[in-house]
C-alpha positions in Angstrom: -8.0 2.0 -29.0 -11.8 1.9 -28.3 -13.1 4.1 -25.7 -14.1 2.1 -22.9 -17.1 2.6 -20.6 -15.2 3.9 -17.3 -18.2 3.5 -15.2 -18.4 -0.2 -16.1 -14.6 -0.8 -15.9 -14.5 0.5 -12.4 -17.6 -1.1 -11.0 -17.2 -4.5 -12.6 -14.2 -5.4 -10.6 -11.7 -5.5 -13.4 -9.6 -3.1 -11.6 -7.6 -4.8 -8.7 -6.5 -3.6 -5.4 -2.7 -3.2 -5.1 -0.9 -5.7 -3.0 2.6 -6.0 -1.8 4.5 -8.7 -0.2 6.3 -7.3 2.8 8.9 -9.0 5.0 8.1 -8.3 8.8 11.5 -8.9 10.6 9.8 -8.9 14.1 7.7 -11.9 13.2 10.2 -13.6 10.9 7.3 -13.7 8.5 6.3 -12.4 5.2 2.8 -11.0 4.7 0.9 -9.6 2.0 -0.6 -6.1 2.7 -3.3 -5.4 0.6 -4.7 -1.8 -0.5 -7.9 -1.0 1.5 -11.3 -0.5 -0.6 -13.1 2.6 0.0 -15.5 1.4 2.5 -12.5 -0.2 4.5 -10.6 2.9 4.1 -13.6 5.1 5.4 -14.0 2.6 8.4 -10.4 2.6 9.4 -10.5 6.6 9.5 -13.7 6.9 11.2 -12.8 4.4 13.8 -9.6 6.1 14.5 -10.4 9.9 14.4 -11.3 11.6 17.7 -14.9 13.0 17.6 -15.0 15.5 20.7 -12.5 17.4 22.7 -9.4 19.3 22.2 -8.2 16.5 19.8 -11.4 16.4 17.7 -10.5 15.7 13.9 -7.2 14.2 14.9 -5.9 10.5 14.3 -5.9 8.3 17.4 -2.5 7.1 16.8 -2.7 4.5 19.6 -5.4 2.4 17.5 -4.4 3.5 13.9 -1.8 1.3 13.4 -3.0 -2.0 14.7 -6.4 -1.2 12.9 -4.3 -0.8 9.7 -2.6 -4.2 10.2 -5.9 -6.1 11.1 -7.6 -4.6 8.2 -4.9 -5.0 5.5 -2.3 -7.8 6.4 -3.3 -11.0 4.6 -1.5 -14.3 3.8 0.5 -14.4 0.7 -1.1 -15.3 -2.3 0.2 -17.0 -5.8 0.1 -13.9 -7.9 2.1 -11.5 -5.5 5.9 -11.7 -5.6 8.2 -9.7 -3.4 9.6 -6.6 -4.9 13.4 -5.8 -5.1 14.4 -3.3 -2.3 16.3 -0.2 -2.8 19.8 -0.1 -1.4 22.7 2.6 -1.2 25.6 2.4 -3.5 28.9 2.4 -1.6 32.4 2.7 -3.0 35.3 0.3 -2.1 35.6 2.0 1.3 32.0 1.5 2.2 31.1 5.2 1.6 27.8 6.3 0.0 28.2 7.0 -3.8 26.7 10.4 -4.4 25.2 11.7 -7.8 26.1 15.1 -9.4 23.3 16.7 -7.0 25.2 15.3 -4.1 22.1 12.7 -3.8 23.0 9.0 -2.6 22.8 6.7 -5.5 20.8 3.6 -5.0 20.4 0.2 -6.6 17.6 -2.3 -6.6 18.3 -5.8 -5.1 16.2 -9.1 -4.4 14.8 -9.0 -0.8 17.7 -10.5 1.7 14.6 -12.7 2.9 13.5 -13.9 -0.6 14.5 -17.6 0.5 11.8 -17.4 3.1 9.1 -16.3 0.9 6.7 -19.2 0.3 6.9 -20.9 -2.9 4.3 -20.6 -5.8 3.1 -24.3 -4.9 3.0 -23.4 -1.2 1.1 -20.2 -1.8 -1.4 -22.1 -4.4 -1.9 -24.9 -1.9 -2.3 -22.7 1.1 -6.1 -22.5 2.1 -5.5 -19.4 4.1 -4.1 -17.5 0.6 -5.3 -14.1 0.6 -7.2 -14.3 3.5 -6.8 -12.1 6.4 -4.4 -12.7 9.0 -6.4 -11.0 11.6 -9.9 -12.3 10.6 -13.4 -13.0 12.7 -13.9 -16.7 13.7 -17.7 -16.2 12.7 -17.0 -14.3 9.5 -13.4 -14.7 8.1 -14.0 -12.3 5.3 -14.1 -9.5 8.3 -11.2 -8.2 10.1 -11.1 -9.0 13.8 -10.9 -5.7 15.4 -11.4 -7.6 18.8 -7.7 -8.2 18.9 -6.5 -4.9 18.3 -5.3 -4.3 22.0 -3.7 -7.3 22.1 -1.9 -6.6 18.8 -0.8 -3.3 20.2 1.2 -5.2 23.1 3.2 -6.8 20.3 6.1 -5.3 18.3 5.5 -1.6 17.6 7.9 -2.1 14.9 6.3 -4.7 13.3 3.0 -2.6 12.9 5.0 0.2 11.6 6.2 -2.0 8.9 2.8 -3.2 8.1 1.1 0.2 8.5 3.5 2.4 6.4 2.8 0.1 3.4 -0.9 0.0 3.9 -1.0 3.8 4.5 0.8 4.3 1.3 -1.2 1.8 -1.0 -4.6 3.1 0.6 -3.5 6.9 0.6 -3.7 7.1 4.3 -0.3 8.7 4.9 -0.6 11.9 7.0 -0.1 14.2 4.0 -3.1 12.2 2.1 -5.5 12.6 5.2 -4.5 16.5 5.7 -5.4 17.2 2.1 -8.9 15.4 2.6 -9.4 17.6 5.5 -8.4 20.8 3.9 -10.8 20.0 1.1 
């Protein structure tokens, strides 16, 4: 295999940001959560980190989850299919099956909401496919942070579902942020 120019590969846009189709039960909808790029990730951290006082350097959890949802939740695209979900294996009595290390055994199965995922034709024909769900009206490529407080008044569980996936994809889990602060 030939040695590639890593710089060119990275800067050319050949590397795609990770995306996942996520069922949000509180909304009864599928959304696509996309990894934040470097600028978006830095913006989320900067906007949600206390600057002064006893909480300086800590994350403002009141605003963090809605900001992540606003910045990462998009309409499903043709190239993203829902992943299978991990469920515990149970015996004939409904008890969890354990492996040799006494850990629960799991298996992958299709999502229970797979039938509600938009068809390929629907995703290909949707002019909103890939666009931010919470986007600015004057610039639809930009997240609409003005809706953050209103979004915070909606289901916290829905925000949790989206934010957990966005945080994992974008290396924004608490341990990821703590590692960066320690360096």
